[in-house]
GUNU-341296 format. One record per residue (C-alpha): residue in three letters; y, x, z. Coordinates in pm, whole numbers, padded with zeros to 5 digits, always signed. Layout:
BEGIN
alaYXZ ...
//
This chain:
BEGIN
unk+01257+00857+01248 unk+01423+00611+01030 unk+01666+00680+00741 unk+02049+00721+00748 unk+02107+00428+00527 unk+02421+00485+00250 unk+02496+00395-00116 unk+02493+00662-00362 unk+02784+00653-00628 unk+02903+00951-00834 unk+02720+01223-00636 unk+02838+01141-00322 unk+02692+00919-00014 unk+02879+00609+00102 unk+02815+00496+00435 unk+02874+00151+00609 unk+03248+00073+00728 unk+03465-00187+00901 unk+03569-00319+00541 unk+03226-00336+00363 unk+02988-00640+00464 unk+02611-00534+00515 unk+02294-00640+00667 unk+02026-00578+00908 unk+01703-00414+00793 unk+01404-00518+01043 unk+01070-00360+01135 unk+00790-00603+00988 unk+00544-00521+01289 unk+00822-00598+01592 unk+01109-00819+01394 unk+01357-00586+01568 unk+01657-00452+01387 unk+01622-00069+01279 unk+01925-00013+01116 unk+02259-00164+00919 unk+02251-00136+00561 unk+02581-00109+00340 unk+02681-00339+00050 unk+02846-00255-00273 unk+03108-00456-00400 unk+03259-00517-00720 unk+03458-00218-00664 unk+03156+00021-00596 unk+02960-00131-00918 unk+03237-00039-01138 unk+03309+00298-01009 unk+02891+00350-01041 unk+02926+00222-01397 unk+03222+00447-01508 unk+03041+00745-01349 unk+02708+00652-01522 unk+02887+00623-01860 unk+03059+00958-01812 unk+02774+01132-01702 unk+02546+01037-01966 unk+02768+01212-02226 unk+02635+01544-02095 unk+02326+01434-01937 unk+02203+01324-02266 unk+02233+01657-02439 unk+02101+01862-02154 unk+01806+02067-02200 unk+01470+01925-02131 unk+01376+02219-01916 unk+01728+02160-01704 unk+01619+01795-01670 unk+01256+01886-01571 unk+01392+02154-01347 unk+01577+01932-01115 unk+01294+01661-01134 unk+01048+01921-01030 unk+01282+02065-00748 unk+01339+01694-00630 unk+00971+01641-00605 unk+00928+01942-00404 unk+01198+01824-00159 unk+00994+01530-00097 unk+00649+01682-00060 unk+00805+01884+00210 unk+00944+01566+00405 unk+00638+01386+00337 unk+00574+01306+00696 unk+00895+01164+00743 unk+00907+01003+00434 unk+00618+00813+00568 unk+00735+00712+00896 unk+01057+00553+00696 unk+00817+00341+00469 unk+00603+00202+00791 unk+00902+00124+00949 unk+01089-00108+00672 unk+00769-00221+00483 unk+00483-00231+00767 unk+00190-00069+00557 unk-00021+00198+00763 unk+00087+00545+00752 unk-00223+00640+00545 unk-00113+00397+00277 unk+00238+00518+00298 unk+00124+00890+00246 unk-00040+00750-00057 unk+00222+00562-00214 unk+00441+00873-00124 unk+00229+01101-00292 unk+00199+00892-00616 unk+00541+00838-00593 unk+00605+01250-00596 unk+00342+01309-00884 unk+00530+01051-01095 unk+00833+01270-01060 unk+00597+01585-01137 unk+00477+01381-01436 unk+00778+01295-01605 unk+00950+01654-01519 unk+00643+01777-01759 unk+00640+01490-02009 unk+01012+01502-02056 unk+00977+01831-02180 unk+00768+01702-02451 unk+00995+01432-02638 unk+00927+01563-02997 unk+01047+01404-03331 unk+00904+01439-03680 unk+00997+01523-04046 unk+00886+01307-04309 unk+00845+01446-04629 unk+01091+01276-04888 unk+01034+01135-05226 unk+01364+01301-05323 unk+01357+01703-05371 unk+01683+01761-05211 unk+01648+01515-04895 unk+01437+01529-04582 unk+01398+01264-04329 unk+01405+01360-03950 unk+01302+01095-03697 unk+01478+01167-03356 unk+01396+01018-03020 unk+01725+01001-02826 unk+01795+00846-02456 unk+01900+00511-02502 unk+02210+00526-02248 unk+02291+00425-01891 unk+02021+00217-01755 unk+02033-00074-01475 unk+01695-00103-01271 unk+01606-00335-01004 unk+01288-00246-00755 unk+01101-00457-00519 unk+01010-00429-00153 unk+00629-00399-00140 unk+00629-00059-00269 unk+00976+00104-00206 unk+00890+00433-00303 unk+00672+00388-00607 unk+00853+00133-00807 unk+01178+00323-00791 unk+01026+00677-00863 unk+00881+00512-01175 unk+01230+00395-01293 unk+01444+00677-01178 unk+01204+00987-01285 unk+01143+00826-01660 unk+01517+00764-01734 unk+01634+01094-01623 unk+01350+01266-01789 unk+01444+01078-02100 unk+01819+01205-02105 unk+01940+00854-01958 unk+02165+00809-01667 unk+02039+00506-01428 unk+02197+00292-01188 unk+01910+00158-00914 unk+01971-00173-00705 unk+01704-00122-00461 unk+01550-00384-00206 unk+01772-00464+00080 unk+01474-00533+00303 unk+01327-00163+00233 unk+01611+00043+00158 unk+01559+00385+00316 unk+01279+00488+00062 unk+01533+00473-00228 unk+01789+00639-00029 unk+01543+00961+00051 unk+01468+00938-00330 unk+01838+00998-00383 unk+01837+01232-00110 unk+01585+01466-00265 unk+01743+01452-00620 unk+02125+01540-00480 unk+02027+01831-00299 unk+01788+01967-00625 unk+02125+01983-00801 unk+02156+01627-00989 unk+02499+01609-01147 unk+02707+01349-01035 unk+02671+01019-01208 unk+02318+01064-01315 unk+02159+00846-01087 unk+02300+00631-00839 unk+02198+00379-00557 unk+02329+00036-00478 unk+02246-00247-00229 unk+02343-00582-00192 unk+02325-00967-00300 unk+02073-00952-00599 unk+02213-01208-00803 unk+02596-01053-00783 unk+02491-00710-00843 unk+02230-00801-01146 unk+02478-00991-01323 unk+02746-00759-01279 unk+02549-00477-01397 unk+02346-00635-01675 unk+02625-00791-01841 unk+02853-00465-01819 unk+02895-00318-02174 unk+02820+00025-02020 unk+02431-00076-01969 unk+02202-00028-02255 unk+01875-00107-02095 unk+01723-00307-01781 unk+01443-00235-01576 unk+01289-00479-01341 unk+01000-00509-01133 unk+00963-00856-00953 unk+00897-01240-01003 unk+00810-01408-01315 unk+01152-01652-01283 unk+01377-01386-01184 unk+01249-01165-01442 unk+01297-01463-01707 unk+01671-01490-01574 unk+01746-01122-01604 unk+01619-01135-01951 unk+01849-01414-02039 unk+02145-01216-01933 unk+02017-00888-02105 unk+01984-01096-02425 unk+02376-01166-02388 unk+02413-00813-02500 unk+02081-00728-02709 unk+02001-00534-02446 unk+01654-00348-02408 unk+01424-00484-02127 unk+01114-00352-01941 unk+00993-00664-01726 unk+00694-00579-01472 unk+00662-00956-01338 unk+00387-01145-01147 unk+00043-01092-01139 unk-00296-01275-01044 unk-00578-01042-01113 unk-00909-01180-01176 unk-01210-01012-01028 unk-01551-01049-01207 unk-01848-00981-01023 unk-02167-00968-01245 unk-02553-01003-01098 unk-02592-00641-01254 unk-02326-00462-01081 unk-02360-00189-00814 unk-02316-00434-00521 unk-02269-00196-00242 unk-01995-00008-00433 unk-01837-00296-00547 unk-01807-00464-00200 unk-01701-00117-00077 unk-01417-00069-00349 unk-01314-00443-00331 unk-01256-00493+00053 unk-01019-00189+00067 unk-00870-00294-00224 unk-00783-00662-00154 unk-00644-00598+00200 unk-00446-00280+00102 unk-00079-00335+00213 unk-00163-00681+00312 unk-00247-00810-00022 unk+00117-00745-00152 unk+00046-00558-00419 unk+00116-00692-00797 unk-00223-00545-00920 unk-00400-00676-00639 unk-00762-00835-00661 unk-00665-01195-00620 unk-00923-01432-00796 unk-01280-01350-00714 unk-01506-01504-00955 unk-01907-01373-00866 unk-02227-01446-01051 unk-02394-01717-00866 unk-02661-01507-00768 unk-02426-01308-00547 unk-02182-01528-00446 unk-02265-01651-00095 unk-02369-01303-00019 unk-02039-01170-00134 unk-01813-01439+00067 unk-02021-01341+00378 unk-02009-00966+00346 unk-01626-00975+00272 unk-01554-01171+00558 unk-01718-00964+00785 unk-01532-00688+00667 unk-01186-00880+00705 unk-01290-00993+01038 unk-01338-00653+01154 unk-01005-00507+01050 unk-00776-00425+01318 unk-00415-00570+01280 unk-00131-00395+01435 unk+00213-00160+01378 unk+00135+00074+01074 unk+00250+00367+01303 unk-00084+00318+01486 unk-00382+00540+01393 unk-00655+00273+01418 unk-00434+00004+01233 unk-00667-00163+00948 unk-00388-00376+00806 unk+00010-00384+00892 unk+00208-00708+00908 unk+00317-00871+00599 unk+00703-00743+00491 unk+00892-01064+00623 unk+00872-01398+00763 unk+00884-01595+00412 unk+00530-01427+00343 unk+00397-01552+00652 unk+00487-01898+00570 unk+00374-01870+00197 unk+00009-01787+00364 unk-00012-02128+00550 unk+00089-02337+00232 unk-00197-02154+00062 unk-00432-02216+00376 unk-00290-02590+00378 unk-00403-02650+00036 unk-00706-02495+00079 unk-00791-02733+00350 unk-00683-03014+00149 unk-00910-02914-00176 unk-01243-02896+00045 unk-01226-02507+00081 unk-01412-02323+00396 unk-01223-02085+00561 unk-01506-01823+00612 unk-01263-01577+00855 unk-00878-01587+00954 unk-00661-01859+00793 unk-00378-01818+01060 unk-00087-01608+01192 unk-00154-01353+01449 unk+00061-01301+01759 unk+00394-01399+01834 unk+00605-01097+01755 unk+00621-00960+01381 unk+00488-01101+01061 unk+00090-01087+01102 unk-00132-01335+00937 unk-00501-01273+00957 unk-00700-01116+00665 unk-00906-01414+00483 unk-01166-01534+00322 unk-01209-01860+00157 unk-01512-02033-00061 unk-01576-02372-00173 unk-01234-02442-00375 unk-01179-02587-00719 unk-01017-02410-01010 unk-00693-02630-00941 unk-00637-02498-00612 unk-00330-02277-00535 unk-00539-01977-00448 unk-00698-01983-00831 unk-00352-02098-00971 unk-00063-01914-00821 unk+00000-01576-00712 unk-00083-01550-00333 unk+00045-01220-00278 unk-00110-01207+00050 unk-00471-01106+00224 unk-00622-01428+00137 unk-00959-01379-00088 unk-01084-01687-00249 unk-01456-01672-00382 unk-01598-01866-00667 unk-01924-01855-00819 unk-02018-01844-01211 unk-02330-01857-01451 unk-02240-01707-01772 unk-02048-01441-01913 unk-01831-01687-02103 unk-01754-01879-01818 unk-01645-01583-01630 unk-01415-01481-01921 unk-01268-01855-01943 unk-01194-01846-01567 unk-01061-01490-01580 unk-00775-01603-01839 unk-00694-01937-01706 unk-00374-01829-01576 unk-00060-01709-01750 unk-00007-01398-01590 unk-00173-01127-01752 unk-00090-00793-01532 unk-00470-00645-01402 unk-00800-00755-01397 unk-01126-00620-01246 unk-01484-00596-01355 unk-01809-00476-01191 unk-02100-00443-01417 unk-02357-00200-01527 unk-02406-00354-01857 unk-02229-00162-02154 unk-02228-00478-02367 unk-02057-00660-02088 unk-01811-00420-02054 unk-01734-00403-02407 unk-01702-00785-02410 unk-01460-00787-02143 unk-01253-00501-02301 unk-01189-00715-02583 unk-01172-01084-02436 unk-00991-01032-02135 unk-00623-01087-02136 unk-00435-00833-01927 unk-00239-00521-01979 unk-00479-00347-01788 unk-00845-00363-01721 unk-01092-00168-01444 unk-01435-00179-01487 unk-01610-00061-01173 unk-01303+00092-01058 unk-00957-00015-00933 unk-00777+00292-01082 unk-00530+00117-01314 unk-00211+00278-01174 unk-00180+00657-01237 unk+00117+00868-01346 unk-00050+00960-01653 unk-00102+00628-01782 unk+00069+00319-01884 unk+00127+00037-01663 unk+00252-00302-01782 unk+00111-00667-01857 unk+00113-00940-02104 unk+00243-01284-02087 unk+00412-01434-01783 unk+00341-01082-01647 unk+00617-00922-01869 unk+00636-00668-02146 unk+00662-00304-02184 unk+00498-00014-01969 unk+00579+00211-01717 unk+00415+00534-01651 unk+00225+00775-01937 unk+00387+00830-02250 unk+00471+00487-02288 unk+00691+00498-01978 unk+00927+00772-02125 unk+00951+00578-02455 unk+01086+00296-02279 unk+01410+00500-02198 unk+01435+00643-02563 unk+01573+00490-02910 unk+01436+00604-03231 unk+01666+00722-03467 unk+01619+00835-03837 unk+01829+01096-03985 unk+01837+01125-04393 unk+01934+01488-04486 unk+02041+01553-04818 unk+02166+01883-04942 
//
């Protein structure tokens, strides 16, 4: 049911051998080893860099139609294997199969979007003030790219970066998470079978610090894209700055949720309850800090606690599982730290708040009320299934609470008042804002944050522009 784990370098798959170090990949629902992952060393990284530079010379001038055809064919291969791909994701990451199917479908649609949008990378002509001269503005691929992807969305995050880079005419080297490697391997397998030329896309695994430094500092690399924590993102930006290289950084989030007294309450509860515990809360745009109008706060906390208490924990492979395990033991330890701080700050745990079982990495869905603003749950990104609720009284107070963190990735609000919605559109400090919806991540729309959440966008036309340079040609006759 699981993937055959291999590196992908210069058009060939490279498996584990006695001379190559590796590590175990485990099922987070059981803690059991499901595969051994090979690591890339300096030799493999150098080979990938040389192949990426060599392939860029031809891929960058390939017709948009040719590039589109390969991306579309890869997308169809993945669609044909969807059941297998969902099993791979659930085994290595833990999320229920229904969530794995949703993620893979989104990843495939991103490939299809980029396949079409890559055919529409247009320049323009500017009329010159000089009669014998014309100015031509061209969009050209930036060059070989190094991209780094996390464990929480092991298909979606690589798909965003790989498909956009290839559609723009760049070659790409992917360092995917070693904890959830199978999905990235399956994407590479689909591209390989779709006829992607050797060297255009390559996949490496290994120690993050070693690979990131060697790739980012390499003169062959022109662009870096990273999804992960803010501290690591800042470190990688420092490395990129040594070569004045372009970066796209999708870093931490701590999304506020504002629930106003005039909202469609039943719709808000139904929407937020499903969204909060999706992927056990391990989502960068997960609703994290809940600020609810004082007329609804107690009722809201009680209803959310009832929903959380009714979720069945279990393996994502089981059909009746409501929430799967956390991805690793570190996340369970982190949840206990947040709960310990909540107790210390006088909070009330309405449901959950503890580990579940003796095997795997399970933590009960949790709802907490009665916390002050300096509690960890309102200050730091939880990245787990804990939902803190705080009341507010006025619009200004709600906006101040929402903006009371440095990270500004996503935010959400529920209101029927158009005037309130307009205030939120202009005053909430996030890169994405959902009003009466959680739909802030779609292939055709930009995805990115502000402040400590990083810079640049993935998705939409902006996602392609991230891999293109603007060149002006002034042509005189």
